[in-house]
N, CA and C atoms as an extended XYZ file, in Angstrom:
528
Properties=species:S:1:pos:R:3:atomname:S:1:resname:S:1:resid:I:1 pbc="F F F"
N       -16.406      -23.870      -77.367 N   MET     1
C       -16.676      -22.359      -77.440 CA  MET     1
C       -16.841      -21.213      -76.427 C   MET     1
N       -16.084      -20.470      -76.371 N   SER     2
C       -16.229      -19.648      -75.335 CA  SER     2
C       -17.769      -18.678      -75.080 C   SER     2
N       -17.897      -18.373      -73.900 N   GLU     3
C       -19.301      -17.641      -73.531 CA  GLU     3
C       -18.639      -16.163      -73.639 C   GLU     3
N       -17.759      -15.627      -74.025 N   LEU     4
C       -17.403      -14.386      -74.375 CA  LEU     4
C       -17.303      -13.907      -75.677 C   LEU     4
N       -17.892      -13.062      -75.889 N   ASN     5
C       -17.785      -12.537      -77.293 CA  ASN     5
C       -17.130      -11.156      -77.536 C   ASN     5
N       -16.478      -10.621      -78.610 N   LEU     6
C       -15.740       -9.791      -78.827 CA  LEU     6
C       -17.059       -8.710      -79.083 C   LEU     6
N       -16.688       -7.522      -78.810 N   ILE     7
C       -17.926       -6.125      -78.884 CA  ILE     7
C       -17.111       -5.564      -80.252 C   ILE     7
N       -18.325       -4.684      -80.896 N   CYS     8
C       -17.936       -3.655      -81.553 CA  CYS     8
C       -17.193       -2.461      -81.281 C   CYS     8
N       -16.007       -2.005      -81.767 N   ASN     9
C       -15.302       -1.191      -81.227 CA  ASN     9
C       -15.934        0.323      -81.326 C   ASN     9
N       -17.212        0.450      -82.319 N   TYR    10
C       -17.634        1.301      -82.415 CA  TYR    10
C       -18.185        1.986      -81.186 C   TYR    10
N       -18.009        3.324      -80.827 N   LYS    11
C       -18.337        3.738      -79.730 CA  LYS    11
C       -20.051        3.839      -79.506 C   LYS    11
N       -20.749        4.311      -80.789 N   LYS    12
C       -22.126        4.051      -80.356 CA  LYS    12
C       -22.941        2.881      -80.448 C   LYS    12
N       -21.908        1.698      -81.055 N   CYS    13
C       -22.692        0.528      -81.391 CA  CYS    13
C       -22.608       -0.438      -80.057 C   CYS    13
N       -21.267       -0.870      -80.065 N   ARG    14
C       -21.110       -1.751      -78.629 CA  ARG    14
C       -21.907       -3.020      -78.767 C   ARG    14
N       -22.246       -3.825      -79.727 N   LYS    15
C       -22.958       -4.917      -79.790 CA  LYS    15
C       -22.193       -6.171      -79.761 C   LYS    15
N       -22.465       -6.922      -79.349 N   ASP    16
C       -21.889       -8.497      -79.299 CA  ASP    16
C       -21.573       -8.687      -81.076 C   ASP    16
N       -20.383       -9.415      -80.979 N   LEU    17
C       -20.287       -9.833      -82.510 CA  LEU    17
C       -19.952      -11.299      -82.596 C   LEU    17
N       -20.939      -11.842      -83.518 N   ASN    18
C       -21.134      -12.993      -83.725 CA  ASN    18
C       -21.161      -13.814      -84.958 C   ASN    18
N       -20.857      -12.801      -86.030 N   SER    19
C       -20.957      -13.237      -87.572 CA  SER    19
C       -19.695      -12.966      -88.102 C   SER    19
N       -19.721      -11.966      -89.258 N   PHE    20
C       -19.018      -11.371      -89.946 CA  PHE    20
C       -18.484       -9.835      -88.986 C   PHE    20
N       -17.244       -9.729      -89.270 N   ALA    21
C       -16.745       -8.283      -88.406 CA  ALA    21
C       -15.589       -7.987      -89.481 C   ALA    21
N       -15.321       -6.660      -89.119 N   TRP    22
C       -14.005       -6.018      -89.606 CA  TRP    22
C       -12.804       -5.912      -88.802 C   TRP    22
N       -11.663       -6.024      -89.026 N   VAL    23
C       -10.636       -6.199      -88.054 CA  VAL    23
C        -9.393       -5.296      -88.678 C   VAL    23
N        -8.958       -4.390      -87.945 N   THR    24
C        -8.196       -3.609      -88.149 CA  THR    24
C        -6.547       -3.982      -88.055 C   THR    24
N        -5.626       -3.408      -88.628 N   SER    25
C        -4.181       -3.593      -88.121 CA  SER    25
C        -3.736       -3.088      -86.883 C   SER    25
N        -4.898       -1.917      -86.677 N   CYS    26
C        -4.569       -1.566      -85.126 CA  CYS    26
C        -5.212       -1.874      -84.020 C   CYS    26
N        -5.616       -3.099      -84.252 N   SER    27
C        -6.246       -4.269      -83.101 CA  SER    27
C        -7.517       -3.648      -82.844 C   SER    27
N        -8.612       -3.195      -83.821 N   HIS    28
C        -9.903       -2.877      -83.550 CA  HIS    28
C       -10.709       -3.748      -84.226 C   HIS    28
N       -12.258       -4.052      -83.797 N   ILE    29
C       -12.788       -4.784      -84.525 CA  ILE    29
C       -14.260       -4.320      -84.379 C   ILE    29
N       -14.817       -4.438      -85.725 N   PHE    30
C       -16.107       -3.600      -85.762 CA  PHE    30
C       -17.070       -4.623      -86.591 C   PHE    30
N       -18.420       -4.489      -86.000 N   CYS    31
C       -19.515       -5.072      -86.803 CA  CYS    31
C       -19.446       -5.015      -88.051 C   CYS    31
N       -20.387       -5.947      -88.956 N   ASP    32
C       -20.161       -5.961      -90.180 CA  ASP    32
C       -20.760       -4.388      -90.494 C   ASP    32
N       -21.888       -4.234      -90.196 N   TYR    33
C       -22.786       -2.809      -90.359 CA  TYR    33
C       -21.591       -1.641      -90.333 C   TYR    33
N       -21.107       -1.430      -89.137 N   ASP    34
C       -20.368       -0.246      -88.784 CA  ASP    34
C       -18.947       -0.423      -89.505 C   ASP    34
N       -18.329       -1.286      -89.736 N   GLY    35
C       -17.264       -1.561      -90.839 CA  GLY    35
C       -17.666       -1.313      -92.242 C   GLY    35
N       -18.558       -2.015      -92.712 N   SER    36
C       -18.762       -1.630      -93.961 CA  SER    36
C       -19.090        0.402      -94.365 C   SER    36
N       -19.829        0.510      -93.451 N   ARG    37
C       -20.136        1.908      -93.490 CA  ARG    37
C       -19.175        2.837      -93.665 C   ARG    37
N       -18.012        2.492      -92.369 N   THR    38
C       -16.989        3.365      -91.901 CA  THR    38
C       -16.079        3.145      -93.191 C   THR    38
N       -15.550        2.017      -93.750 N   PHE    39
C       -14.459        1.547      -94.291 CA  PHE    39
C       -14.513        1.819      -95.827 C   PHE    39
N       -15.931        2.036      -96.285 N   ASN    40
C       -16.290        2.164      -97.678 CA  ASN    40
C       -16.465        3.709      -97.938 C   ASN    40
N       -16.116        4.449      -96.799 N   ARG    41
C       -16.240        6.015      -96.794 CA  ARG    41
C       -14.629        6.580      -96.475 C   ARG    41
N       -13.960        5.803      -95.493 N   GLU    42
C       -12.485        6.186      -95.812 CA  GLU    42
C       -11.832        5.303      -95.078 C   GLU    42
N       -10.712        5.195      -95.006 N   LYS    43
C        -9.530        4.220      -94.885 CA  LYS    43
C        -9.222        4.545      -93.543 C   LYS    43
N        -9.664        4.770      -92.482 N   LYS    44
C        -9.268        5.474      -91.283 CA  LYS    44
C        -9.799        4.823      -90.310 C   LYS    44
N        -9.435        4.263      -89.118 N   CYS    45
C        -9.866        3.703      -87.840 CA  CYS    45
C       -10.846        4.808      -87.141 C   CYS    45
N       -12.168        4.275      -86.675 N   PRO    46
C       -12.826        5.234      -86.005 CA  PRO    46
C       -12.285        5.461      -84.714 C   PRO    46
N       -12.142        4.627      -83.974 N   CYS    47
C       -11.255        4.215      -82.797 CA  CYS    47
C       -10.059        5.004      -82.415 C   CYS    47
N        -9.068        4.794      -83.304 N   CYS    48
C        -7.602        5.819      -83.230 CA  CYS    48
C        -7.300        6.392      -83.933 C   CYS    48
N        -7.868        6.548      -85.168 N   ASN    49
C        -7.763        7.616      -86.459 CA  ASN    49
C        -6.692        7.406      -87.173 C   ASN    49
N        -6.087        5.862      -86.684 N   GLU    50
C        -4.918        5.365      -87.456 CA  GLU    50
C        -5.462        5.036      -88.883 C   GLU    50
N        -4.393        5.551      -90.102 N   VAL    51
C        -4.677        5.617      -91.481 CA  VAL    51
C        -4.536        3.921      -92.043 C   VAL    51
N        -5.365        3.562      -92.751 N   LEU    52
C        -5.459        1.644      -92.832 CA  LEU    52
C        -5.312        2.014      -94.483 C   LEU    52
N        -4.053        2.092      -95.095 N   ASN    53
C        -3.677        2.452      -96.353 CA  ASN    53
C        -3.293        0.928      -97.164 C   ASN    53
N        -2.805        0.375      -96.079 N   ARG    54
C        -2.014       -1.217      -96.798 CA  ARG    54
C        -3.276       -1.904      -97.212 C   ARG    54
N        -2.873       -3.140      -98.057 N   ARG    55
C        -3.813       -3.873      -98.443 CA  ARG    55
C        -4.612       -4.802      -97.078 C   ARG    55
N        -3.822       -5.247      -96.386 N   LEU    56
C        -4.358       -6.027      -95.139 CA  LEU    56
C        -4.568       -5.400      -94.071 C   LEU    56
N        -4.911       -3.814      -93.985 N   ASP    57
C        -5.046       -3.416      -92.659 CA  ASP    57
C        -6.214       -3.409      -92.352 C   ASP    57
N        -7.150       -3.435      -93.327 N   ILE    58
C        -8.731       -3.828      -92.976 CA  ILE    58
C        -8.868       -5.131      -93.532 C   ILE    58
N        -9.589       -6.253      -92.976 N   VAL    59
C        -9.970       -7.297      -93.034 CA  VAL    59
C       -11.395       -7.731      -92.746 C   VAL    59
N       -12.358       -8.325      -93.702 N   GLN    60
C       -13.454       -8.520      -93.312 CA  GLN    60
C       -13.303      -10.033      -92.745 C   GLN    60
N       -13.975      -10.617      -91.719 N   ILE    61
C       -13.583      -11.932      -91.235 CA  ILE    61
C       -14.871      -12.592      -90.784 C   ILE    61
N       -14.948      -13.959      -90.966 N   ASN    62
C       -16.352      -14.783      -90.477 CA  ASN    62
C       -15.902      -15.045      -89.287 C   ASN    62
N       -16.555      -14.666      -87.789 N   LEU    63
C       -16.152      -15.176      -86.711 CA  LEU    63
C       -16.559      -16.477      -86.171 C   LEU    63
N       -17.723      -17.053      -87.033 N   ASN    64
C       -18.048      -18.470      -87.102 CA  ASN    64
C       -17.482      -19.310      -88.390 C   ASN    64
N       -16.433      -19.607      -88.650 N   PRO    65
C       -16.250      -20.366      -90.142 CA  PRO    65
C       -16.668      -21.600      -89.899 C   PRO    65
N       -16.812      -21.895      -90.936 N   ASP    66
C       -17.281      -23.772      -91.138 CA  ASP    66
C       -15.986      -24.446      -90.860 C   ASP    66
N       -16.375      -25.872      -90.858 N   GLU    67
C       -15.168      -27.028      -90.736 CA  GLU    67
C       -14.357      -26.967      -91.647 C   GLU    67
N       -15.224      -26.733      -93.124 N   SER    68
C       -13.964      -27.007      -94.087 CA  SER    68
C       -12.966      -25.840      -94.109 C   SER    68
N       -13.458      -24.290      -93.778 N   PHE    69
C       -12.540      -23.444      -93.615 CA  PHE    69
C       -11.473      -23.578      -92.658 C   PHE    69
N       -11.630      -24.348      -91.432 N   LYS    70
C       -11.071      -24.590      -90.307 CA  LYS    70
C       -10.103      -25.713      -90.687 C   LYS    70
N       -10.494      -26.498      -91.508 N   SER    71
C        -9.443      -27.572      -91.738 CA  SER    71
C        -8.510      -26.993      -92.797 C   SER    71
N        -8.898      -26.051      -93.692 N   MET    72
C        -7.764      -25.778      -94.821 CA  MET    72
C        -7.078      -24.533      -94.788 C   MET    72
N        -7.439      -23.534      -93.786 N   ILE    73
C        -6.798      -22.104      -93.769 CA  ILE    73
C        -5.595      -22.268      -93.503 C   ILE    73
N        -5.054      -23.197      -92.436 N   LEU    74
C        -3.411      -23.155      -92.171 CA  LEU    74
C        -2.929      -24.640      -92.856 C   LEU    74
N        -3.458      -25.044      -93.675 N   CYS    75
C        -2.878      -26.030      -93.947 CA  CYS    75
C        -1.504      -26.013      -94.731 C   CYS    75
N        -0.488      -26.257      -94.687 N   GLY    76
C         0.443      -26.252      -95.591 CA  GLY    76
C         1.554      -25.323      -95.007 C   GLY    76
N         1.092      -24.937      -93.744 N   LEU    77
C         2.061      -23.715      -93.335 CA  LEU    77
C         3.018      -24.628      -92.354 C   LEU    77
N         4.313      -23.945      -92.129 N   ARG    78
C         4.981      -24.460      -91.219 CA  ARG    78
C         4.576      -24.362      -89.480 C   ARG    78
N         4.723      -25.348      -88.648 N   PRO    79
C         4.247      -24.939      -87.155 CA  PRO    79
C         4.664      -23.717      -86.556 C   PRO    79
N         5.968      -23.015      -86.888 N   GLU    80
C         6.488      -21.889      -86.274 CA  GLU    80
C         5.352      -20.878      -86.969 C   GLU    80
N         4.970      -20.804      -87.929 N   VAL    81
C         3.845      -19.853      -88.868 CA  VAL    81
C         2.586      -19.860      -87.996 C   VAL    81
N         2.217      -21.123      -87.935 N   VAL    82
C         0.692      -21.563      -87.369 CA  VAL    82
C         0.880      -21.132      -86.048 C   VAL    82
N         1.873      -21.279      -84.953 N   MET    83
C         1.985      -20.845      -84.127 CA  MET    83
C         2.143      -19.299      -83.529 C   MET    83
N         2.806      -18.658      -84.948 N   ASP    84
C         2.962      -17.182      -84.619 CA  ASP    84
C         1.652      -16.529      -84.779 C   ASP    84
N         0.857      -17.184      -85.914 N   ILE    85
C        -0.650      -16.762      -86.334 CA  ILE    85
C        -1.497      -16.807      -85.031 C   ILE    85
N        -1.516      -18.062      -84.456 N   SER    86
C        -2.160      -17.935      -83.194 CA  SER    86
C        -1.883      -17.209      -82.085 C   SER    86
N        -0.600      -16.987      -82.057 N   LEU    87
C        -0.303      -15.969      -80.760 CA  LEU    87
C        -0.730      -14.782      -81.063 C   LEU    87
N        -0.786      -14.322      -82.064 N   ARG    88
C        -0.994      -12.966      -82.737 CA  ARG    88
C        -2.699      -12.881      -82.593 C   ARG    88
N        -3.383      -14.188      -82.878 N   ALA    89
C        -4.945      -14.014      -82.689 CA  ALA    89
C        -5.138      -13.862      -81.515 C   ALA    89
N        -4.519      -14.654      -80.396 N   VAL    90
C        -4.691      -14.802      -78.979 CA  VAL    90
C        -4.320      -13.587      -78.084 C   VAL    90
N        -3.256      -12.919      -78.690 N   SER    91
C        -2.891      -11.178      -78.242 CA  SER    91
C        -3.890      -10.361      -78.904 C   SER    91
N        -4.332      -10.754      -79.931 N   PHE    92
C        -5.882       -9.612      -80.272 CA  PHE    92
C        -6.767       -9.848      -79.560 C   PHE    92
N        -7.379      -11.009      -79.014 N   TRP    93
C        -8.600      -11.329      -78.275 CA  TRP    93
C        -8.250      -10.536      -76.935 C   TRP    93
N        -6.785      -10.869      -76.361 N   ASN    94
C        -6.635      -10.471      -75.009 CA  ASN    94
C        -6.579       -9.101      -74.924 C   ASN    94
N        -6.283       -8.331      -76.005 N   TYR    95
C        -6.125       -6.884      -75.988 CA  TYR    95
C        -7.778       -6.318      -75.992 C   TYR    95
N        -8.893       -7.042      -76.836 N   GLN    96
C       -10.139       -6.706      -76.836 CA  GLN    96
C       -10.503       -6.992      -75.466 C   GLN    96
N       -10.200       -7.878      -74.868 N   MET    97
C       -10.666       -8.531      -73.333 CA  MET    97
C       -10.353       -7.017      -72.296 C   MET    97
N        -8.972       -6.959      -72.566 N   THR    98
C        -8.445       -5.976      -71.626 CA  THR    98
C        -9.144       -4.256      -72.005 C   THR    98
N        -9.498       -4.131      -73.236 N   GLN    99
C        -9.925       -2.950      -73.650 CA  GLN    99
C       -11.526       -2.895      -72.879 C   GLN    99
N       -12.199       -3.844      -72.863 N   GLU   100
C       -13.359       -4.241      -72.744 CA  GLU   100
C       -13.569       -3.823      -71.133 C   GLU   100
N       -12.846       -4.466      -70.492 N   LYS   101
C       -12.887       -4.324      -69.154 CA  LYS   101
C       -12.145       -2.949      -68.793 C   LYS   101
N       -11.448       -2.480      -69.174 N   ILE   102
C       -11.180       -0.792      -69.233 CA  ILE   102
C       -12.568       -0.022      -69.214 C   ILE   102
N       -13.123       -0.511      -70.484 N   ILE   103
C       -14.460        0.243      -70.754 CA  ILE   103
C       -15.329        0.208      -69.478 C   ILE   103
N       -15.423       -1.039      -69.270 N   GLN   104
C       -16.705       -1.603      -68.561 CA  GLN   104
C       -16.251       -0.920      -66.734 C   GLN   104
N       -15.251       -0.879      -66.305 N   THR   105
C       -14.767       -0.184      -65.341 CA  THR   105
C       -15.053        1.209      -65.208 C   THR   105
N       -14.529        1.774      -66.496 N   SER   106
C       -14.841        3.370      -66.444 CA  SER   106
C       -16.216        3.491      -66.519 C   SER   106
N       -17.221        2.645      -67.312 N   SER   107
C       -18.438        2.860      -67.099 CA  SER   107
C       -19.267        2.837      -65.883 C   SER   107
N       -18.508        1.662      -65.014 N   MET   108
C       -19.142        1.362      -63.839 CA  MET   108
C       -18.887        2.480      -62.825 C   MET   108
N       -17.470        3.075      -62.955 N   LYS   109
C       -17.267        4.229      -62.092 CA  LYS   109
C       -18.084        5.437      -62.469 C   LYS   109
N       -18.225        5.588      -63.709 N   ARG   110
C       -19.275        6.800      -63.995 CA  ARG   110
C       -20.719        6.421      -63.244 C   ARG   110
N       -21.084        5.391      -63.616 N   LEU   111
C       -22.437        5.114      -62.857 CA  LEU   111
C       -22.350        5.128      -61.551 C   LEU   111
N       -21.434        4.858      -60.607 N   GLN   112
C       -21.363        4.800      -59.525 CA  GLN   112
C       -21.347        6.395      -58.794 C   GLN   112
N       -20.547        7.069      -59.612 N   ALA   113
C       -20.752        8.272      -59.403 CA  ALA   113
C       -22.118        8.927      -59.196 C   ALA   113
N       -22.592        8.710      -60.526 N   LYS   114
C       -23.884        9.105      -60.936 CA  LYS   114
C       -24.937        8.780      -59.957 C   LYS   114
N       -24.639        7.513      -59.327 N   PHE   115
C       -25.778        6.982      -58.261 CA  PHE   115
C       -25.637        7.854      -56.554 C   PHE   115
N       -23.907        8.118      -56.791 N   GLU   116
C       -23.810        8.897      -55.755 CA  GLU   116
C       -24.417       10.209      -55.725 C   GLU   116
N       -24.494       10.685      -56.511 N   GLN   117
C       -24.960       12.146      -56.958 CA  GLN   117
C       -26.273       12.181      -56.630 C   GLN   117
N       -26.965       10.943      -57.687 N   VAL   118
C       -28.334       10.805      -57.252 CA  VAL   118
C       -28.848       10.717      -55.864 C   VAL   118
N       -27.880        9.875      -55.010 N   LYS   119
C       -28.267        9.490      -53.676 CA  LYS   119
C       -28.269       10.786      -53.006 C   LYS   119
N       -27.276       11.660      -53.032 N   ILE   120
C       -27.114       12.975      -52.322 CA  ILE   120
C       -28.559       13.905      -52.486 C   ILE   120
N       -28.434       13.920      -53.940 N   ASN   121
C       -29.834       14.657      -54.535 CA  ASN   121
C       -31.266       14.111      -53.701 C   ASN   121
N       -31.348       12.835      -53.582 N   ILE   122
C       -32.660       12.492      -53.073 CA  ILE   122
C       -32.733       12.534      -51.490 C   ILE   122
N       -31.507       12.608      -50.836 N   GLU   123
C       -31.193       12.966      -49.353 CA  GLU   123
C       -31.378       14.419      -49.091 C   GLU   123
N       -30.968       15.243      -50.033 N   THR   124
C       -31.356       16.699      -49.846 CA  THR   124
C       -33.024       17.116      -49.964 C   THR   124
N       -33.258       16.404      -51.134 N   MET   125
C       -34.842       16.459      -51.422 CA  MET   125
C       -35.537       16.087      -50.220 C   MET   125
N       -35.209       14.895      -49.561 N   GLU   126
C       -35.968       14.389      -48.522 CA  GLU   126
C       -35.633       15.234      -47.145 C   GLU   126
N       -34.453       15.882      -46.740 N   TYR   127
C       -34.346       17.084      -45.887 CA  TYR   127
C       -35.302       18.144      -46.195 C   TYR   127
N       -35.272       18.648      -47.558 N   GLN   128
C       -36.191       19.591      -47.805 CA  GLN   128
C       -37.692       19.487      -47.788 C   GLN   128
N       -38.166       18.302      -48.215 N   PHE   129
C       -39.453       17.680      -47.714 CA  PHE   129
C       -39.862       17.548      -46.328 C   PHE   129
N       -39.035       17.028      -45.399 N   GLN   130
C       -39.134       17.126      -44.176 CA  GLN   130
C       -39.128       18.493      -43.632 C   GLN   130
N       -38.324       19.268      -43.900 N   LYS   131
C       -38.307       20.978      -43.613 CA  LYS   131
C       -39.700       21.589      -43.715 C   LYS   131
N       -40.119       21.154      -45.119 N   HIS   132
C       -41.401       22.021      -45.414 CA  HIS   132
C       -42.615       21.215      -44.607 C   HIS   132
N       -42.448       19.933      -44.583 N   ILE   133
C       -43.508       19.180      -44.002 CA  ILE   133
C       -43.796       19.711      -42.222 C   ILE   133
N       -42.475       20.400      -41.831 N   LEU   134
C       -42.426       20.451      -40.625 CA  LEU   134
C       -42.964       22.028      -40.165 C   LEU   134
N       -42.773       22.964      -41.309 N   ILE   135
C       -43.102       24.241      -41.433 CA  ILE   135
C       -44.633       24.166      -41.701 C   ILE   135
N       -45.079       23.254      -42.575 N   GLU   136
C       -46.343       23.400      -43.003 CA  GLU   136
C       -47.417       22.978      -41.594 C   GLU   136
N       -46.606       21.647      -40.814 N   THR   137
C       -47.148       21.188      -39.813 CA  THR   137
C       -47.439       22.158      -38.517 C   THR   137
N       -46.399       23.199      -38.359 N   LYS   138
C       -46.279       24.146      -37.635 CA  LYS   138
C       -47.427       25.054      -37.826 C   LYS   138
N       -47.681       25.481      -39.109 N   LYS   139
C       -48.667       26.298      -39.871 CA  LYS   139
C       -50.075       25.953      -39.547 C   LYS   139
N       -50.138       24.569      -39.818 N   SER   140
C       -51.631       23.974      -39.536 CA  SER   140
C       -51.614       24.133      -37.840 C   SER   140
N       -51.053       23.669      -37.129 N   GLU   141
C       -51.180       23.739      -35.675 CA  GLU   141
C       -51.225       25.058      -35.284 C   GLU   141
N       -50.909       26.172      -35.878 N   SER   142
C       -51.054       27.491      -35.562 CA  SER   142
C       -52.462       27.863      -35.979 C   SER   142
N       -52.753       27.248      -37.133 N   ALA   143
C       -54.183       27.546      -37.826 CA  ALA   143
C       -55.258       26.983      -36.775 C   ALA   143
N       -54.947       25.705      -36.250 N   LEU   144
C       -56.058       25.209      -35.502 CA  LEU   144
C       -56.162       25.899      -33.982 C   LEU   144
N       -55.044       26.401      -33.512 N   LYS   145
C       -54.997       27.046      -32.243 CA  LYS   145
C       -55.727       28.581      -32.687 C   LYS   145
N       -55.494       29.239      -33.803 N   ASP   146
C       -56.171       30.283      -34.307 CA  ASP   146
C       -57.804       29.939      -33.993 C   ASP   146
N       -58.103       28.713      -34.758 N   ALA   147
C       -59.563       28.724      -35.357 CA  ALA   147
C       -60.091       28.113      -34.006 C   ALA   147
N       -59.369       27.497      -32.994 N   GLU   148
C       -60.058       27.316      -31.621 CA  GLU   148
C       -59.948       28.569      -30.845 C   GLU   148
N       -59.312       29.433      -30.737 N   LEU   149
C       -59.276       30.779      -30.201 CA  LEU   149
C       -60.604       31.542      -30.771 C   LEU   149
N       -60.873       31.289      -32.206 N   GLN   150
C       -61.901       32.085      -32.847 CA  GLN   150
C       -63.186       31.669      -32.325 C   GLN   150
N       -63.140       30.070      -32.133 N   ARG   151
C       -64.591       29.366      -31.615 CA  ARG   151
C       -64.726       29.912      -30.707 C   ARG   151
N       -63.500       30.235      -29.582 N   ARG   152
C       -64.007       30.584      -27.910 CA  ARG   152
C       -64.546       31.768      -28.153 C   ARG   152
N       -63.858       32.753      -28.794 N   LYS   153
C       -64.315       33.939      -29.112 CA  LYS   153
C       -65.803       34.373      -29.503 C   LYS   153
N       -66.230       33.478      -30.551 N   THR   154
C       -67.532       33.444      -31.041 CA  THR   154
C       -68.625       32.536      -30.180 C   THR   154
N       -67.881       31.916      -29.458 N   GLN   155
C       -68.819       31.292      -28.461 CA  GLN   155
C       -69.185       32.293      -27.056 C   GLN   155
N       -68.023       33.200      -26.775 N   GLU   156
C       -68.487       33.977      -25.781 CA  GLU   156
C       -69.097       35.229      -26.231 C   GLU   156
N       -69.101       35.716      -27.618 N   ILE   157
C       -69.706       36.723      -28.304 CA  ILE   157
C       -71.565       36.221      -28.390 C   ILE   157
N       -71.388       34.934      -28.658 N   GLU   158
C       -72.722       34.179      -28.734 CA  GLU   158
C       -73.254       34.379      -27.603 C   GLU   158
N       -72.720       33.771      -26.186 N   GLU   159
C       -73.317       34.230      -24.995 CA  GLU   159
C       -73.583       35.248      -24.667 C   GLU   159
N       -72.607       36.323      -24.901 N   LYS   160
C       -73.177       37.480      -24.506 CA  LYS   160
C       -74.366       37.939      -25.297 C   LYS   160
N       -74.255       37.663      -26.919 N   LEU   161
C       -75.820       37.962      -27.617 CA  LEU   161
C       -76.721       37.421      -27.008 C   LEU   161
N       -76.662       36.136      -26.449 N   ILE   162
C       -77.937       35.494      -26.208 CA  ILE   162
C       -78.432       36.316      -24.511 C   ILE   162
N       -77.309       36.714      -23.574 N   GLU   163
C       -77.691       37.508      -22.550 CA  GLU   163
C       -78.074       38.735      -22.552 C   GLU   163
N       -77.582       39.359      -24.003 N   LYS   164
C       -78.156       40.888      -24.147 CA  LYS   164
C       -79.790       40.641      -24.650 C   LYS   164
N       -80.152       39.311      -25.278 N   SER   165
C       -81.207       39.222      -26.287 CA  SER   165
C       -82.019       38.891      -24.817 C   SER   165
N       -81.953       38.212      -24.121 N   ARG   166
C       -82.527       38.036      -22.707 CA  ARG   166
C       -82.959       39.180      -21.976 C   ARG   166
N       -81.853       40.154      -21.882 N   ILE   167
C       -82.129       41.210      -21.125 CA  ILE   167
C       -83.208       42.196      -21.899 C   ILE   167
N       -82.823       42.358      -23.104 N   LEU   168
C       -83.537       43.392      -23.878 CA  LEU   168
C       -85.118       42.442      -24.278 C   LEU   168
N       -85.232       41.360      -24.097 N   HIS   169
C       -86.719       40.667      -24.121 CA  HIS   169
C       -87.535       41.283      -22.730 C   HIS   169
N       -86.785       40.907      -21.545 N   GLN   170
C       -87.112       41.294      -20.393 CA  GLN   170
C       -87.574       42.658      -20.148 C   GLN   170
N       -86.743       43.719      -20.769 N   VAL   171
C       -87.147       45.372      -20.748 CA  VAL   171
C       -88.083       45.288      -21.697 C   VAL   171
N       -88.195       44.888      -22.872 N   GLN   172
C       -89.462       44.909      -23.431 CA  GLN   172
C       -90.852       44.253      -22.840 C   GLN   172
N       -90.584       43.463      -22.345 N   VAL   173
C       -91.885       42.784      -21.193 CA  VAL   173
C       -92.313       43.988      -20.254 C   VAL   173
N       -91.648       44.629      -19.462 N   ILE   174
C       -91.303       45.504      -18.596 CA  ILE   174
C       -92.293       46.781      -19.266 C   ILE   174
N       -91.559       47.155      -20.201 N   VAL   175
C       -92.251       48.345      -20.909 CA  VAL   175
C       -93.517       48.345      -21.362 C   VAL   175
N       -93.734       47.131      -21.730 N   LYS   176
C       -95.347       46.846      -22.257 CA  LYS   176
C       -96.177       47.017      -21.150 C   LYS   176
């Protein structure tokens, strides 16, 4: 048994397929839920919009058939028919894997682009925050210098006041 599973081709679903699925003649496959919902409404492929009017354009399949089904399904067919069926099945699987690789590669590129944009945004924000921190640090240093200057002025005024109070006291003592 392969570790790879087919993926529902319905864009909003994309879940692993491991039981029943719907296969189209245009080489798409859908989970049982999306296939039933879509093909009971209209006979048109949701991936490529191909009209699916013929009897075998849409087929519901069991992705895990039992042993009796496997034993009987190809019995009586000529080897070249069995080989043709096998080739078509492998081609379908290969097409699905190729499509999945394209989707995953595209998704990875989109995510890488988003990651790079986020990285640029973070770097821009970091630069702006550092700039803001530098401005605020300078303001803080300036405020500290102003506070120190005010403290010195207050101290000088206090010293002058003490000196004037001392002189006033001396004058009051002399006047008495």
